[in-house]
N, C-alpha and C positions, 0 to 999 in steps of 0.2 A: 644473776645478771650475765648476759652475753653481749658481745659487740658493744660493751660499755653502755648498754641501754637497760634501765631498771624495769622490773615487772610493771610498775605503775608510774606514769609520768604525771605529776601534779603541777599546776600553776599556782602562783600566789594570788591573793585577792587583787593586788595591784596589777597583775597581768591579765585580769579579766577584760574582755572587750568593753570599750567605752562607747562604741557605736556599732549599730548593725550594718552589715554590708548589703547594698542594694544591687543585686546581680543584673537587674535590667539596665543599669547605667552603662554596663560594658557589653551588652548584647549587640551583635551586629545589626539585627533586625528585631523589633519588638513583636510580641505576640499580638494577634488580632484583638481589637477592642471588644469589650462587652457590648452587646446590643440590647436596646430596650425592647422587651417582648411585645409592647404595644405598637411602637413606631418602626422598629427595625433599624433605628439609627443608633450610632454609638452613644453609650451612656455617659452622661456628664455628672459632675459632683452632686448636683441637686437631685438627680434621679436615685442616688444611692443613700442619701441622708435619712429617709424614713425607715431604713432597715439597719444601717450601720452607724457606728459612732463617727463623728466628723473627722477627728484626727486619723482614724483608721482609713477612712475614705481617701484622705490626702496621701497617706502612705501607699494605698492601693494604686493611685494614679501617678505616683512619682516615678519617672523613668530617667531622671537626670542626675540626681544626687547619689554619688557612689556610697557615701556613708551618712547614716542618719543617727544622731546622738541618742543614746539610751538615757532617759531621765533618771536622776539619782534615786527616786523612790523605787523604780523598777530594779536598778542595780542593787539597792539595799535588799529587796526581796530575793534577787538572784543569789546573794551571798549566803542565804540559808542552805543552799545545796550546790552552788557553783563556786569555783570551776570544777568540772567533773573530769575524771582521769582518762587518759589514754593508756590502754593496757596492752602489753606485749603478750601474745598468746603462746608463750613458750611451751606449755604442756600440750596444747593442741598441735603445734608444729612437730613436737617429738612423737606424738601418737601417729600422726600422718606420715612421718618419715620424709618430710618435704624440705627442700632447700629454701623454700619461700619463707619470707619473714612476714608474720601476720600480726596486725595490730587492730584493736577495736576501741571505739569511743563509747564509753559506758554512760548512758543517760538514765539509768534506772535507780540511781541512789537518792531518790527523794520520795516523799509520801505517795505521790501519784504513781510512782514506779515507771515513769516514762519521760520522754523528751517534751511531752505536751505542755508541761508547766512553763516552758520558756515563752510561749505565746499567750497562755492563759493569764499570766501575770501582767503582761503588757496590755492585753485587751481589757482586763478588769480595771487597770489603772486609768486608761483613757475613758472608760465608761464612768468611773467615779469622778474624774476631772470634769466631765461634761455635766455632772449633776444628775445622772440617771438613778432611778430606783433599783433597777436590776437588769439582768440579761437573760436571754433564752438561747438554748443550743440543742444540738443533737449529740449523741455519742454512740459509737459502735461497740467495740469491745469494752469500753468504759474508761480507758485511760484519759481521754479528753474530758469527759464528764467529771472524773475524779480530780484532775488537775484544776479545772475551772471552779469546782466546788471549794477546793482549798484556797484558790486565789480570791474568790468572792468572799469567803469568810474573813480573809486577811484585810481586804479593802472595804468590808462592810456592805456588800451588795447582795441582793436577792438573786436566786438562780432557779430557772425552770429548765429541766433536762428531759428531752425525749430520747429514750434509750431503745435501740433496735431490739424488738421483742425477743428474737431468738437469743441475743446476747444477754438480755435481762434474765432469761430462763437458765442459760448456761452459767451465768456469773452473778448469783444473788449477792455475793459478798461485795462486789463492786458497788451495787446499789446501796448497800448498807454503809459503805464508806462515804459515798456522796451525801446520803441523808445525815450522817454524823456531822458533816461539815455544814449542814443546814439547807441543802438543795432539795427541791421537790422533783421527784423522778416519776415519769410516766412511760411504760412500755409503748413502743410505736410499731405499727400504726394503732391509734386509739380511737375511741368514739368521742373524744373531747374536743376535736376540731373538725371543721368542714373537710379539710384535706384528708384527715385520717379516716373519716367515714366514707369518703369517696374511694379511697384505696381499699378499704375493707370490703366494700361492695363489689369492687372489681376483682379482688383477690381474697376470697374468704379463707380464713385460717392461715394467712401468710405469716412468715416469721419476720417480715419487714426487711428494710434495707436502710442504709444511710440516707439515700434519696428520699425515702418516706419520712424519716425523722426530721430531715432538714425542712421539708414542707410544713410539718406541724410546728416546728420551732419558729419559723418565719411568721407563720400565721399568728402565733401567740404574741410575738413581739409587736407586730403591726396593730393588733387589736387591744393591747394593754398599754396604757399611757405610762411613760417613764421607763419603758423597756426598749432595748435594741437587741438585735440578733448578733451572735458572735459564732464564728466558724473555726474549727480546729485544724483545718488543712486546706488544700487547694488554692486559696486566694493568695495574691501576691504579698500582702502584708504579713501573712502567716509565714511564708517562706522567708521573708525579711527577718522576722523575729527569731526564727530558727537558725539564722546564720551564725549565732553565737557558738553553735556546735562546731562548725567547720573552722571558725576563727580560732577557737581554743585549740582544736586538734592541730592546726598548722603551727601555732605558736609553740605548743608542747613538742611536736616532732622536730621543728627547726632547731630546738635546743641541742639535739643529738645528731643533727645533720641527716635526718631521715626524711625522704620524700617518696610518697607512695606512687607506684606504677599503676595500681588499680584501686579504685574507690567504689565500694559497693554499698547499696542501701536498699531496704525493702521499700516498696512503693505502692501506696493505695491512692491517696489524694496527692501525695508528693512532698509533704512538709518535712519529713525526716530526711529523705535523700537530698532534698533541696537545701536543707540546712547543713548537712554533713559535707556536701560537695562544694559549698559556696566559695570558700577561700581558694580552693584548687581550681574551680571553674573560672575564677577571676584570672588565674595564671593562664589557663587555656585560651580564654577569650582575648587576652591581651598579648598572646604569643610568647609568654615567658616559659611555658612548659606544656607538655602534651600527655597528661595522664589519661587513663581509660576510665570511663564511668559506666557502671552497670546498675540498672534498675531491675529489681526482682519482685514479681507480682504473683498472686495465686492463680493457678491454672483455672480455677472456678470463676474468676472475675478478671479476665485478661484484657484490660483496656488498651494498654500499649501494644501488646504482641498480636492482638486480633481485632482491635477496635478500629473505628473509622475516625479520620481526621475531619471533624465537622463541628458546626455549631450545634449546641444542644443545651437543654435546661440543666441546671445544677441540681435539680430536685425532681421527685417523682410527680408531684402535682402540677409542675410547670408554672411556678410563680417567680422563679429567679430570672435574672437577665440571661440572654443567650451567651454561652461561652464557647469559643472554639478550642476544642480539646480532643484528645484521643478518647473516644467514648464507645461503650457497647449499648448505649441507649438508656435514657433516664428512667424508662419503665422496667428495666431489667431488675428482677428480683433474684439475687445470687443464691446459690446453694448455702445452707447453713453450716459452712465450714468454721473452723475455730479461729481463723485470723480475722476477727471481726473488724479490726481497724483498717483492713485492706479491702473491705467489701464495698467499694464505691465504684460507680459506673464510669467515672471519667477521671482524667488526670489534670493536675495543676496546669494552667495555661503556660506558665514559665517552663516547666519540664516538658510539656507538649511541644513547645517551639524548639527547645534545645534538642529534643529527641528527633523531631521532624527534620531539623537541619543537620543531623548527624553527629552531634556532640555527645550523645548518650546512646548506649545500647540497652536492650531489654531482654529478659527471659522470664518464662512462667514456669512454676513448679507446683506439682501436686502436693497435698498436705501430708501424705504419708512420708514422702521423701523429706519434707520440711521437718517433721518430728523426728525422723531418723538423725538428721543433722543436729537438731536441738538436744537430743539425748546424748549424742557423742560429745557435744560441747559441754553440757552440764557435767558429765563424768570427768572431763579433762580439766575444765576451767573453774568448776565449782559454783557457777551461777546458773540458775534455771532461767533460760531466756523466754521472752514472750513469743507466741507463735508468729507474730508479725516479724520481729527481729530475726527469727530463725530462717526466714527466707534469705536474708543476707548471709547468714552463717552457711547455709547450703551452697550458695554461689561462691563464697570465700573458700570453702573446702574444695569445690570443683576447680577453682583457679590454682589452689595450692597443689592439687594432685596433677594438674597439667605440668606444673613446674617439676614435680617429681619425675614425670615421664621424660621431660626435655632437659632437665638439669639446670634450668634457669633459676636465678635467685631473685625473683620479683618481690617487691614489697607490696603487701596488700593491706588496705585499711577498710574496715567495714563498720557499720553503725550497729551497736547493740542498743537499740532504741528503748528497750524496756525489759522488765522482768516478767516471769510467767507464773508467779505464785498465786494469782487468781484464776489460773487456767488449768487447774488440776483435773477437771472433767475431761479436758482434751488429752492430757497426759495419761489418764486412766484408760481412755479409749485406745490410745496408741499402744500402751503396755499390754492391754488385754487382747489386742489383735482385732478389735471391732471397728477400728477407724476405717472410713470409706473415702474414696476420692471421687469427685464429680468434675467433669469437664464438659462445658456446654458444646453441643454440636454446631456445625456451621449453619444448619437450618434454624436452630434456635436463635443464633445471633442475627441471622438475616431477617427474621421476623421483627426483632427489636430495631434493626436499622431502618426498617420501613416506617417506624414511628418518629424518626428524627424530624425536627421541625423544618418546614419549607419556608425559607426566607427569600422573598423576591430580590433578585439581583445578587444573591449570595450563594444559596444552595437550594 
């Protein structure tokens, strides 16, 4: 222990959040509304009910209530693995020789190995409460599918998962865990849906994308009575559920008088960073403090750093509402890098708006650099991080080394959103020197931008 701060800061069960924080209630301007793909008009509750659970729709549209109570059944589920610790990375600080103080919020200490369980439990609870038979979903690297499978087993729900094909091939153990919990898993794109067959016809042999898997999962939900679709990131209600991460982190650090100068999270769809930054963004939006927020994304799928601020579909087949977000085009099929949970073409509307308005900065990193940071972290701190989380580790190291150069003693908080024990193929490639980096050219992105939907009167 140094600075009177222990290696791990734990909360008691009584200190767990009793309500989720709704960041939209404090935003100066709301993000643009979802638009109905048929009419081009803003979506209303009735438009979304055939796809999503009713109470989740209500949370999605709620931009006035700062706090939304967490039902006791969900809090009871959370107690199996929450509260999760905030860890002082003393060994990493020593290795880097930096005056910076580095903390991370560790969300990997549950069966799914990631933060995804926070929203999976909530969405399954509301589906069960509505009397549904089951839910369908997509998954990239498999963290979301694993979390949802665990939650569905707990609440007695059926689950149909469409797993991005390249991830299913890279991580067969993830599929085995989902199936152990009772889920039915299909690599996507598949020939089991109209959307999948259409995508395969246009892109023979493709490894798929989250956009492809979303298309298939929505089609399954719409065509099967008693099912609804649930999403693991992007949407406002998912960011809401993940606010438990930031709320816990702030409560833990407040105990020791610690307030971060820089808050860093990996960003694919936005749920992890949105959750981690929630309580601190509340301070920034209300003028109480001015921390820096950094979103870190893969260079192979750079929605924030190289995308367009535009309305786009949330899926490849074009069946979702139009969402205004930073996007590289819903038809973009990313390179098969190992950060599967970050291979999404667009960014959460909430994070999009905050980024567009200057509250968040962003940077993109190639996967070799990401695994270099992951390996250093594992050797110092003892936990093998997920490839997704390692994007945040890379940026945290960069910020700490800046402090070494300037002598500043900044406090850095990053999200260790999950563990990498199902990602050994990726680590083997890095260790053997066979890992490659892919960065799309401007010309490739321009071709995808040409396919952005044209909405009369909007874009």
